[in-house]
C-alpha positions as CSV (number, residue, x, y, z in Angstrom):
1,X,101.6,21.2,111.0
2,X,101.6,22.6,115.1
3,X,98.9,23.3,116.8
4,X,97.8,26.4,117.6
5,X,95.4,28.1,120.0
6,X,92.8,31.3,119.8
7,X,92.2,32.3,123.1
8,X,90.5,35.8,124.3
9,X,88.1,35.9,122.1
10,X,84.9,37.0,121.3
11,X,83.8,33.8,119.0
12,X,81.1,34.4,116.7
13,X,79.3,31.4,114.8
14,X,76.2,31.8,113.0
15,X,75.7,27.8,112.7
16,X,74.9,27.3,116.0
17,X,74.1,31.4,117.1
18,X,76.9,30.8,119.5
19,X,78.4,34.7,121.1
20,X,80.7,34.2,123.2
21,X,84.0,35.1,124.8
22,X,86.9,32.1,124.7
23,X,89.2,29.9,122.9
24,X,89.7,28.0,119.9
25,X,91.9,24.7,119.5
26,X,93.3,23.9,115.8
27,X,95.1,21.4,114.9
28,X,96.2,20.1,111.4
29,X,93.9,22.7,109.7
30,X,91.0,21.5,111.6
31,X,89.0,23.1,114.6
32,X,89.6,20.4,117.4
33,X,87.2,22.2,120.2
34,X,85.7,25.5,121.2
35,X,86.2,26.5,124.8
36,X,83.9,29.3,127.1
37,X,85.6,31.7,129.4
38,X,88.7,32.9,130.1
39,X,90.3,31.0,132.4
40,X,90.6,27.9,130.0
41,X,94.9,27.1,129.1
42,X,96.5,25.6,126.0
43,X,98.5,22.4,126.0
44,X,102.1,22.5,126.3
45,X,103.4,22.9,123.2
46,X,100.9,24.8,121.3
47,X,101.5,28.7,119.8
48,X,98.9,30.4,121.2
49,X,97.2,34.2,120.1
50,X,95.8,36.1,122.1
51,X,92.9,38.0,120.8
52,X,92.5,40.7,123.0
53,X,88.5,40.6,122.2
54,X,88.9,40.8,118.7
55,X,86.1,39.0,117.3
56,X,86.8,35.5,115.6
57,X,84.5,33.9,113.4
58,X,84.6,31.5,110.1
59,X,86.2,32.6,107.0
60,X,83.4,33.9,104.7
61,X,82.3,32.6,101.4
62,X,82.2,34.1,98.7
63,X,80.1,32.4,95.8
64,X,80.2,35.3,93.1
65,X,83.9,36.0,92.1
66,X,85.1,37.7,88.5
67,X,88.9,36.6,87.4
68,X,90.6,37.6,83.9
69,X,92.3,34.5,84.1
70,X,92.3,32.3,82.3
71,X,92.1,35.0,79.2
72,X,92.1,38.9,80.2
73,X,95.2,38.3,83.2
74,X,95.5,42.2,82.6
75,X,92.3,42.7,84.8
76,X,93.2,40.1,87.4
77,X,94.7,36.8,88.3
78,X,93.2,34.3,90.4
79,X,96.6,35.3,92.5
80,X,95.5,38.6,92.9
81,X,91.8,37.9,93.6
82,X,93.1,35.4,96.4
83,X,95.2,37.8,97.8
84,X,92.4,40.6,97.7
85,X,90.0,37.9,99.2
86,X,92.6,37.2,102.0
87,X,93.0,40.7,103.2
88,X,89.4,40.6,103.0
89,X,88.5,38.3,105.6
90,X,87.2,35.5,102.7
91,X,88.8,32.1,103.2
92,X,86.4,30.0,99.8
93,X,86.1,31.5,96.5
94,X,84.3,30.5,93.5
95,X,85.4,32.0,90.1
96,X,82.8,32.3,87.5
97,X,82.5,30.7,84.4
98,X,82.8,34.1,81.6
99,X,86.5,33.0,81.4
100,X,88.0,32.8,78.0
101,X,87.5,29.9,77.1
102,X,84.4,29.6,79.6
103,X,85.0,27.4,82.5
104,X,82.4,24.6,80.3
105,X,84.3,21.8,80.6
106,X,85.5,18.9,83.5
107,X,89.6,20.8,82.3
108,X,88.5,24.0,83.2
109,X,87.5,23.1,87.0
110,X,90.2,21.0,87.1
111,X,92.6,23.9,86.0
112,X,91.2,26.5,88.2
113,X,91.4,24.5,91.3
114,X,94.8,23.1,90.7
115,X,96.1,26.4,90.0
116,X,94.0,27.9,93.4
117,X,95.3,25.0,95.3
118,X,99.2,25.8,93.9
119,X,98.9,29.4,95.3
120,X,98.1,28.1,98.4
121,X,95.9,31.5,99.8
122,X,92.5,30.5,99.7
123,X,90.2,28.1,98.9
124,X,89.4,28.4,95.1
125,X,87.1,26.5,93.3
126,X,84.7,27.3,90.4
127,X,81.0,27.6,89.1
128,X,80.8,25.5,85.7
129,X,78.5,27.2,82.7
130,X,75.6,26.1,82.3
131,X,76.1,25.9,78.7
132,X,78.4,25.4,75.9
133,X,81.0,28.4,75.8
134,X,77.8,30.2,77.6
135,X,75.7,30.3,74.5
136,X,72.6,29.7,76.2
137,X,71.2,27.4,74.0
138,X,73.6,23.9,74.2
139,X,73.8,22.2,77.4
140,X,77.6,21.8,78.6
141,X,79.0,18.9,80.2
142,X,77.3,19.1,83.7
143,X,77.1,15.5,84.2
144,X,81.1,15.4,84.5
145,X,82.0,18.9,85.7
146,X,80.0,17.8,89.1
147,X,82.4,14.8,89.3
148,X,85.4,17.4,88.9
149,X,84.0,19.5,91.6
150,X,81.9,22.6,89.9
151,X,80.2,23.9,93.1
152,X,76.9,25.2,90.7
153,X,76.0,26.1,87.1
154,X,75.2,29.0,85.6
155,X,75.5,31.4,82.7
156,X,76.7,34.4,84.4
157,X,75.6,37.6,83.2
158,X,74.1,35.4,80.8
159,X,70.4,35.1,80.8
160,X,69.3,31.6,79.4
161,X,66.6,33.3,77.7
162,X,65.6,29.7,76.3
163,X,63.3,28.6,78.1
164,X,63.3,25.3,75.9
165,X,67.4,25.0,77.3
166,X,66.7,26.2,80.7
167,X,64.4,23.3,81.4
168,X,66.4,20.7,80.0
169,X,69.3,21.9,81.9
170,X,67.2,21.8,85.0
171,X,66.3,18.3,84.5
172,X,69.6,17.1,84.3
173,X,70.3,18.9,87.1
174,X,68.2,17.2,89.4
175,X,69.3,14.1,88.3
176,X,71.6,14.2,90.4
177,X,70.6,17.2,92.6
178,X,72.8,19.7,91.5
179,X,72.8,23.5,91.8
180,X,71.6,25.8,88.6
181,X,72.0,29.5,89.3
182,X,70.6,32.5,86.7
183,X,70.1,36.0,86.5
184,X,66.4,37.4,86.8
185,X,66.6,39.5,84.0
186,X,63.8,39.7,81.3
187,X,65.9,40.0,77.9
188,X,64.1,42.1,76.2
189,X,63.1,44.4,78.6
190,X,66.3,44.6,79.8
191,X,68.7,45.0,76.3
192,X,70.2,48.0,76.4
193,X,69.9,49.2,79.5
194,X,72.3,50.5,82.3
195,X,70.4,52.2,84.9
196,X,66.7,51.4,86.4
197,X,63.5,52.8,85.2
198,X,62.8,56.1,87.1
199,X,62.8,59.6,87.4
200,X,66.6,59.7,87.2
201,X,67.4,57.9,84.5
202,X,64.9,59.7,82.6
203,X,66.8,62.8,84.1
204,X,70.3,61.3,83.0
205,X,68.6,60.3,79.7
206,X,70.5,56.7,80.6
207,X,68.7,54.1,78.7
208,X,66.7,51.8,81.4
209,X,65.0,48.7,82.6
210,X,61.9,48.7,84.5
211,X,62.2,47.0,88.4
212,X,59.3,44.4,86.9
213,X,61.6,42.5,84.5
214,X,63.7,41.1,87.6
215,X,60.7,39.4,88.8
216,X,58.9,38.6,85.2
217,X,62.1,36.7,84.2
218,X,62.2,34.8,88.0
219,X,58.4,33.7,87.7
220,X,59.6,31.5,84.5
221,X,62.7,30.8,86.2
222,X,60.5,29.4,89.6
223,X,58.0,27.7,87.0
224,X,60.9,25.5,85.6
225,X,61.7,25.0,88.9
226,X,58.4,23.5,89.9
227,X,58.0,21.6,86.8
228,X,61.3,19.5,87.2
229,X,62.6,19.9,90.8
230,X,65.9,21.3,90.5
231,X,67.3,23.1,92.9
232,X,67.8,26.7,92.3
233,X,69.6,29.8,92.8
234,X,68.8,33.2,92.3
235,X,71.6,34.8,91.4
236,X,71.9,38.4,92.8
237,X,68.0,39.4,93.5
238,X,68.1,42.9,93.5
239,X,64.0,44.0,93.7
240,X,61.2,44.1,95.7
241,X,58.9,42.9,93.5
242,X,61.0,39.8,92.8
243,X,61.4,39.6,97.0
244,X,57.7,38.9,97.0
245,X,58.0,35.9,94.3
246,X,61.1,34.4,96.1
247,X,58.9,34.5,99.3
248,X,55.9,32.8,97.5
249,X,57.9,30.4,96.1
250,X,59.3,29.4,99.5
251,X,55.6,29.2,101.2
252,X,54.7,26.6,98.5
253,X,58.0,24.6,99.4
254,X,60.0,24.8,96.5
255,X,63.8,24.4,96.8
256,X,65.0,28.4,96.0
257,X,68.1,29.8,97.7
258,X,69.0,33.3,96.5
259,X,71.5,35.7,96.8
260,X,72.6,39.9,96.4
261,X,75.5,41.7,96.0
262,X,77.3,43.5,98.8
263,X,76.6,46.6,96.3
264,X,72.9,46.6,96.3
265,X,73.1,46.5,100.2
266,X,75.1,49.5,100.4
267,X,73.9,51.6,97.1
268,X,71.0,53.0,95.3
269,X,70.6,54.6,92.0
270,X,71.2,58.3,93.8
271,X,75.0,57.1,93.6
272,X,75.5,57.2,90.1
273,X,75.3,61.0,90.3
274,X,76.9,62.9,87.2
275,X,77.4,59.3,85.4
276,X,80.1,58.4,87.5
277,X,81.1,55.0,86.2
278,X,82.2,53.2,89.2
279,X,78.4,52.8,90.0
280,X,77.9,51.2,86.6
281,X,76.5,48.0,87.7
282,X,74.4,44.4,86.3
283,X,72.3,44.3,87.4
284,X,71.7,48.5,88.0
285,X,71.3,50.3,91.2
286,X,67.6,50.3,92.4
287,X,65.6,52.5,94.0
288,X,65.9,53.2,98.0
289,X,62.8,51.2,98.8
290,X,64.0,48.2,97.3
291,X,67.5,48.6,98.8
292,X,65.7,48.9,102.2
293,X,63.4,45.7,101.5
294,X,67.3,43.5,100.5
295,X,68.2,45.1,103.9
296,X,64.8,43.5,105.8
297,X,65.3,40.4,103.6
298,X,69.2,39.7,105.3
299,X,67.6,40.3,108.8
300,X,64.6,37.9,108.1
301,X,67.2,35.3,106.2
302,X,65.1,35.5,103.1
303,X,68.9,36.1,101.3
304,X,71.0,32.7,101.8
305,X,74.1,34.7,100.8
306,X,76.1,37.6,100.4
307,X,78.4,38.2,97.3
308,X,80.9,40.3,96.6
309,X,80.0,40.7,93.1
310,X,83.8,40.7,92.5
311,X,84.3,42.0,88.9
312,X,87.2,43.7,87.7
313,X,87.2,45.8,85.1
314,X,89.9,48.3,83.7
315,X,90.8,52.0,84.5
316,X,90.3,52.2,80.4
317,X,87.4,50.1,80.5
318,X,85.2,52.6,83.0
319,X,86.7,55.7,82.0
320,X,84.1,56.3,79.3
321,X,80.8,57.6,79.1
322,X,78.3,56.2,81.6
323,X,76.4,54.1,78.7
324,X,79.7,52.6,77.8
325,X,81.5,51.6,80.6
326,X,81.9,48.2,81.6
327,X,79.8,47.0,84.2
328,X,81.0,45.6,87.4
329,X,83.1,46.4,90.6
330,X,85.6,44.8,92.9
331,X,84.6,43.9,96.1
332,X,86.7,40.9,97.8
333,X,88.7,43.4,100.2
334,X,85.9,45.5,101.0
335,X,83.7,42.8,102.1
336,X,83.1,42.9,105.2
337,X,83.9,46.2,106.6
338,X,80.9,47.1,103.8
339,X,78.2,44.8,105.3
340,X,79.0,45.6,108.4
341,X,77.4,49.1,108.0
342,X,73.9,47.1,107.7
343,X,75.3,46.4,111.5
344,X,76.5,50.2,112.2
345,X,73.8,51.8,110.5
346,X,71.0,49.8,109.9
347,X,70.4,47.8,113.5
348,X,71.2,44.1,112.3
349,X,73.3,41.5,114.7
350,X,76.6,40.3,113.6
351,X,75.2,36.9,113.1
352,X,72.6,37.7,111.3
353,X,75.3,39.1,108.5
354,X,77.5,37.0,109.0
355,X,75.2,33.8,107.8
356,X,74.9,34.9,104.7
357,X,78.4,35.7,104.4
358,X,79.6,32.0,106.2
359,X,76.8,29.0,107.0
360,X,74.6,30.4,104.6
361,X,76.7,29.9,101.4
362,X,78.7,27.0,103.1
363,X,75.1,24.8,103.0
364,X,74.4,26.3,99.8
365,X,77.2,24.1,98.6
366,X,77.4,21.4,101.0
367,X,81.0,23.1,102.1
368,X,82.3,21.8,105.3
369,X,83.3,25.2,106.3
370,X,81.7,28.4,107.1
371,X,81.1,27.2,110.8
372,X,82.7,26.7,114.1
373,X,82.6,23.5,115.1
374,X,85.1,20.3,116.5
375,X,86.1,18.9,112.8
376,X,85.2,21.7,110.5
377,X,88.2,23.6,108.6
378,X,90.0,26.1,110.3
379,X,89.4,28.7,107.6
380,X,88.8,31.8,110.3
381,X,88.8,35.3,110.4
382,X,89.8,37.6,113.4
383,X,88.4,41.0,112.7
384,X,87.5,44.2,114.8
385,X,84.2,45.4,113.6
386,X,84.7,48.9,114.9
387,X,87.7,50.1,113.7
388,X,87.4,52.3,111.2
389,X,88.6,51.8,107.6
390,X,89.2,54.5,104.7
391,X,88.8,52.7,101.4
392,X,91.9,53.5,99.0
393,X,91.2,52.2,96.0
394,X,95.2,52.1,95.5
395,X,95.9,50.3,98.0
396,X,93.8,47.2,97.0
397,X,95.4,43.9,96.2
398,X,93.0,43.9,92.7
399,X,94.7,43.9,89.7
400,X,92.0,46.6,88.9
401,X,91.1,49.6,91.1
402,X,87.4,49.5,90.3
403,X,85.8,50.1,93.9
404,X,82.6,52.0,94.5
405,X,83.9,52.2,97.9
406,X,86.9,54.4,96.9
407,X,87.1,56.9,99.4
408,X,84.5,55.8,102.3
409,X,84.9,55.3,105.9
410,X,84.0,52.4,106.8
411,X,84.1,50.0,110.3
412,X,85.3,46.8,110.4
413,X,88.8,45.8,110.1
414,X,90.2,41.9,109.4
415,X,93.4,41.7,111.3
416,X,94.3,38.0,110.2
417,X,92.8,35.2,108.4
418,X,93.3,31.6,108.6
419,X,92.8,28.7,106.0
420,X,93.4,25.6,107.4
421,X,94.6,26.8,110.3
422,X,97.8,29.0,108.3
423,X,97.3,32.8,108.3
424,X,97.2,33.5,104.6
425,X,96.6,37.5,105.6
426,X,98.3,39.9,108.8
427,X,98.0,42.8,109.6
428,X,101.6,43.8,111.9
């Protein structure tokens, strides 16, 4: 592989809080060196890309991506998801285990990774199911899946209601320091709910769950974390009360991380409007006070990972009465410009936004990516944080078009995406 130099770039590295104008030299898929200033000259024979002031940052790492492959390829394939990721500046995606069949054994982990590698686009990794068939009762072969390359273990959108089962999973995972992720949602308070409790849900006649359902389940999960010593990820935290519980657990020294979906940082319950099903999400959109608390948690570093929560659903699954519509939204291509609204509208620093999109998830999952440093993989993005973008769902690479950002005017455009020093996406 020939060497490559990117010059005259605004280099942003959340891992070191670096923000300077300079150049990056890449050889054999790895970063060789970073140089400050505009006077550096590339060695002879090196291909040079003049960034002309564009931002150069680590490629984004999305730890929560659903696809339809295997089992429901019309929704999304690994190829269409990888194309979407590359266009969105996401260089590593972690596939959720809720496929058909579920990703609950080493062979499925190896299938996902082998299929992703064959595509030659972005890094495709997998999360293994915590229980067999995601039934919440029988522990899956998490030790063997860990050896096969699973990055963490979760039942995805399904809550492990059986405390004994979750205790067994956590205890076993703690023996080899594996990460367990759970959705915090009391299954009885949340059963059948499609919205968050409040005046809006009552006026629309929607079945709703109180925000406290998230905190109640999180309190149980954290009690088991304290008892077992497991590493734990709070998957898609969405309420202010749960954030307070998380902060107390961190203060006690528990090894607990948290992710939040970009949708809950950008939208609130009002966006449901007149039963707009593209805003039918799980967890449901919350009150504006919850959204603001989540933004402050990103600013303060309480959130470790911002995810797209990419969940493709075809039109026939969305064009239904609100309560019957399939929850979820696509988000790989819109992740960066959506996250940059926190910079343009809420005043967060670029590094504070990029950290839970790059270094945060990389550290959580033990990946070498997510940073700009000599020896790190050359998984990079060049982007213009101020470039206007009008989202047109029909032009997105995903096979499904259920984007809540459709028609929105955002700022932030990915110009070029590199994986291992190779260009996998470029605006011409």
